[in-house]
C-alpha positions in Angstrom: 97.9 115.1 102.7 98.4 114.9 99.0 100.9 113.4 96.8 102.2 113.4 92.9 104.3 110.8 92.4 106.4 110.3 88.5 109.1 107.7 87.6 110.4 108.2 84.4 113.2 106.7 82.8 114.1 103.0 82.8 115.5 100.4 80.0 111.6 101.5 78.0 111.5 105.0 79.2 107.8 104.6 80.3 106.7 107.3 82.2 104.5 106.3 85.5 102.1 108.8 87.7 100.1 108.6 89.9 98.4 110.9 92.5 97.6 110.4 96.4 94.9 111.8 98.7 95.6 110.6 102.3 91.5 111.0 102.5 90.6 109.0 100.3 92.8 106.1 101.9 92.0 103.5 104.7 93.2 105.6 108.3 95.9 102.6 108.9 96.7 103.3 105.4 96.9 107.1 105.6 99.2 106.8 108.7 101.6 104.5 106.9 102.0 106.9 104.8 102.4 109.7 106.8 104.9 108.2 108.8 106.9 107.0 105.4 107.2 110.4 104.5 108.4 111.5 108.1 110.5 108.9 108.5 111.9 109.9 104.9 112.9 113.6 106.3 111.0 114.9 103.1 110.5 117.9 104.0 114.4 118.6 104.5 115.7 117.0 101.6 117.0 119.4 98.7 114.7 119.8 95.7 117.1 117.5 93.3 118.8 114.2 95.1 121.4 113.2 92.4 124.6 110.7 92.0 127.6 112.2 90.2 127.5 108.7 88.4 124.0 108.8 87.1 123.6 105.2 85.0 122.4 104.5 81.9 118.6 103.5 82.4 118.0 104.1 85.7 115.3 106.0 87.3 114.2 109.5 87.9 111.4 110.0 90.3 109.6 113.5 91.3 107.7 113.9 94.6 105.2 116.5 95.2 103.6 116.5 98.8 101.3 118.9 99.9 100.5 118.1 103.3 98.1 121.6 103.9 100.8 124.0 106.2 103.8 123.0 103.3 104.5 121.5 100.2 108.2 120.5 98.5 108.6 119.0 95.4 111.9 116.5 95.4 113.5 114.9 91.4 115.7 111.6 92.9 117.9 110.0 90.6 117.8 106.4 91.7 121.4 105.8 92.4 121.1 108.4 95.1 118.3 107.5 96.5 118.2 108.1 100.7 117.4 104.7 102.3 115.1 106.3 104.4 113.4 107.4 101.4 112.8 104.1 99.6 109.8 102.8 101.5 107.5 105.3 100.5 109.1 105.0 96.6 108.6 101.6 96.9 105.1 102.0 98.2 103.7 104.6 95.4 105.4 102.7 92.7 103.3 99.9 93.4 99.9 102.0 93.9 100.9 102.9 90.2 101.2 100.4 89.0 98.0 99.4 90.7 96.4 102.3 89.3 94.6 103.4 92.3 94.7 105.3 95.8 93.7 102.3 98.2 
């Protein structure tokens, strides 16, 4: 599975990007990542998840997940993030800040 992550917005308006390929992760970490994608119901999410009150300086996330047999891209506004998706966003944000896949 390959994931492309991008976070924009926030107070400083900085862009944070990262790409993860589960083939490069430790097996336990790859399994955990697959579990987060499934628990979030990622492939069932609409292309855009937004809120009527976006708020200033909020983040916007763009995730593209390619599992080999299916791919999906979702843009999520921070204030509308489904609870089930938050662990995946936290994990990806942490990896992006560290700038590495494992």
